[in-house]
N, C-alpha and C positions, 0 to 999 in steps of 0.2 A: 520643077526644082524639087529634088529629092532631099528630105530632111535625114541628115545622120543621126543627129542627137536631139532628143526633145525633152526639156526639163520644165515641169509644171508644178508652181507653188511649193518649191523645194524649202525645207525648213530643217535646221539641225539644231538642237539644243545640248549642251554638255553640262553634266552634273559637276559642279565645282564646289560642293558642300565640304564643310569641315568634318572631319572623322565623327563617327556617331557619337562617342562619348564625349567630346567637346560640345557637340551640339545639345546633348541632355543637360550637361552642367551649365552650359551658357544660356540655355533654352532659346536656341536659334534654329529657325527652320531651314529645310534644305534650300540650296543656291543654285541656280541655272544660269547658263551664259548662252545666249542665242546668238551663235556666230554666223548662221544663214538664215534671213528672215523673208520667206514667202517670195521666192524669185523664180521666174520662167524665163527662158529662152531656147532658141533653135540654132543649130549648126548646120547649114547645108552640106551635103556631101562634097567633098574636094575642097572646101573652103578653110578659111581659118577665122575663128572667133576668139578675141582677146578679152580676157576680164582684167580690168586695171583699178588700181586704187591704192591708197596708202596702206603700209602695214597694219595689220589687224582688222582689215575690212571684211575678211572672209573668203578671199581669193582661194587660197590654199585648201581651205575646208571643203570649198567646191569641187576642186581637183579630186580631193580623196574620196568624195562621195560619188563622183562620176565614175572613178575606177573601183568602186567596191571596198575601199578601205575602211570607211565609214558608212553606216547605214542612216538613211534619212529618219528624221523624227517624224516628218510628213511629207507629202508630196511625191511625185514620181518622175524616175529617169528612165527613158526608153530610147534604145538604139534602134536603127532600121536594119533591115535584113542585109546582110552582106553577100559576098560572091558565092558562098556556100549554101545560103538560104537562111542560116543561123544569124543572131544578132551581130552586128559589127565586133570584131574583136578589137579590144583596146589595150594599149600599154602606156606606162608613165614613163617620163623622164624627170628625174627629181633636180631639186635646186642646187645641192651641193655634191659635186663629183668626188670630193674628198671623203665624204660621209656614205655616200650610196654605194659604194664598191668594197666588196669583201676584201680587207687588206691581206688575209692569208690564202687568198686563191690567186693563181696566175689568170692573167687575161682570158687566156684560152678557156679556162674553166667557167669564168664569169659569164662568157658569151655562149659556151655551149650548154649551160644549164637548161635554158628555156626550150633549147632543141630537144634535150633528153627528157625533160618533165612533160612536154607537149607531145611527144613522139613525132617531132617534125623531120626527123633524120633517123635512119637506122644505120648502125654500124660505125666503127670509129673512123673509116675512110670518109664516109660520107658527111659526118659530122665536123671533120677537120676541113674538108673543103668547104663547107658552108661557113664555118668560123672565119678561114682566110678570105672568102668572098666579102663577107661583113666588114672585116677590118680594112679591106680595100676601098669597100664602098665609102666608109667614113674618112677617108684619107690618111690611113695608117698602113704600116706594113704587116703582112701575114707572119713575120717573125716576131712582131711585138706581142704574139700571144704567149711567148714563153716568159714575158716579164711579168712583175707584180706591179700594182696600182701605183705603189710610191715612186715607181721609177720614171712616172711620167709628170708633165706639166698640168696645169689645172685644165687647159683647153684640150689637152690629149685625153684626159681622164673624161671629159664630157663627151668626147668622140666615141670612147668605149661605152659610156652609158647609152648612148644613142644606138651604137651597134647591138648591145644587149636588148634594146627596147624592140629593134628590128627583127631580132632572132626570132621573137614570138609572131612574126608574120602578122603584125596588126594592120588594119585599115584605119585605125582613130589612134592619134597620139594625144595624151594630155601632157602638156610641158609646164612644169611648175617652175616658174623663174630660172629657166635653164643656162642663163648667161648672168645673173646677178653677181655670181661668186667670181667672175672672170675679169681680167683686165679688158679696157675699151677695144683695144685692137683685136684681142681675141674673140671678144662678143660678135664682131663684125664676121669673122670666119665661121663661127658656129651658126649664126642667123643664115649666112648665104649657104651653108651645108643644108640646113634645114629646109630652106626654100627650095633647093634643087632635088632634094629627096621628095618633097611634096610633088614637084612637078613631074618627076621620073615615076613615082610608085602611086600616084593619085590619092595620097593620104590627105586626111582630114584632121585639122588640129584645133583642140582648145588650148590657147596660149595664156599662162598667167604671168603677169609682170606689173611692176610699179612704174617702169620706164615708159613714158609716152612715146619717146623718139623710137624705142625698141618696138613697140606695137604697131607704130605707123608702117615700120617697114615689113612686118609679118602679116598683117590682118586685113580681111575683107571687111569684117564688121568689130566694132569696139563696144564692150558694155562696161560702163563706169561703175564701180561699187563704191557704197559708203556705209559703214557700221552694217554690214550684213545684207545691204539691200542694193538692186540695181537702180541707180538714179536717172541714167541715160543710156540709150543705145541707138547707134547709127551706123551708117556705112563710114569706112575709116576717112575717106577725104572729106565727106560731108560733116563729120564731127570736128575735123580739124578746121575747116573752112567756117562752119557755122555752129559752134559750141552753145547749147541752149542753158543748160543747167548751171547755176553758179559754180558748183563744186568742179565741173568738167573745166569751166574757164580758169579756176584756180590751178588746176593741174596743168593746164597748157602753158600757163605763165612760168611754170618751173623749167620748161625747156631753154636752153641756151640758144640764143640767137647770134650766130657768128657775123651777120650783117650789121646787127645793132646791139652789141654787147653791152652797153651802158644805158640801154632804154629804161625807162621808169617803169618799175614793177610794183604791183601792190602786195605787201607781205601778207601771207595767210593769216586770218584773225584766229587766235586761240589755239588750243591743243585739241587733238581728236579725243571725244569724250570716252569714258570708259564703257565698252560693251556690257559690263555688269550692271550698269546703271545709265542706260542711253537716254538722251533727251525725249520729252514727250512730242507729240505732233511730228513735224519733219525733224528727223535727227540732225540734219545740217543746220538748223536755225540759229544754234549757238555761235556760229562761225560765219553765217550768211550776211552779206551787207545789204540784202533786199528783204531780209525776214521782217515779218509784222506780226501782229498778235494771232492771226489765223495759223501762221506757220508753227506757233508755239503749241497749239491745241489740236489741229487738225492734221492727219497724215494724208500727204497727197498721194493721189491714184496715179499709177502709170497710165499714160494716154499716148496713143498714136498720132502722129502729125505728118502732114504732106512730105513726101520725100522718103518715107519709111523709118523716120526716127521716132523714138519712143522716150518719153520724158516724165519723170515724177517731180513735179514742181508747181506750187500754186501760182507763183509769178508768171511763168511761162503758160500756163493754161489761161490766165487772166489776159495777157498780151495777146495770145493767138485769138482768143474770143474777140478782142476788141477789133482786131484787123479783119475778122470776118463780119463784123457788123457794118453794113452798107452806111455811106455817110448820108 
């Protein structure tokens, strides 16, 4: 199995200090927010790994770190060699198609820009032909290149964003909640398009979402994040069939059940703590029904378990250890 992306001990801190003069007058030290806290994962070539979690857990920061928009505070990000022998080329599909397209450019120029900048096509005719091909690939008409982004619906704009990303001829796509700003019916169309493109072009995806039903449709593997850390990672169907971490089980409870819409569901306890002042020990202990004194003081290590899952939880480690002890 070839690994397309390897992330090891990745951490990113942001300086959120007050202005210098305010800190001098108020005698306050600098303040830092740890958005990503020592995470590691791998994405096999041709697969899709999804990062999932509530807002503010650090998913989008990971996406920006992987694409080079942010620099890591520590840790490594390594792409394997692509078809040319150089590291895999990566592009990003952003969350909001209303904000990620230049409103003053025609769609043709939006898609043609990567072709010109990377020198992937030479001459007006070749560029025009490639733009028309990309528009057709994502389900739009070549004539749509004459229009401006505001003339399209949200789903159509996201198709344009996908075409722009494909113009750079990437082998790896980082998708930062690409359907969260769209209606549910349009979400399905975009997800099906992305699955088709992956199959046809052999693309590898790092998919960011807060919606468990969306990532189930897209992913080979799912990594669950909470306050900057990965708390559980497993193959998609394994995670849905046998979620081990209490936070994962809480997220799965939020998925509507058509067959049993009135089922009893336990409401999540409390609010997500501030990342400026995260809880000690296991950061989920303030909301966890299984937490005890150890959880409040000792940070759980990520451990591998049979079946390929990885979990960071004291209760899981204890229960698995008990099962391993002969009667």
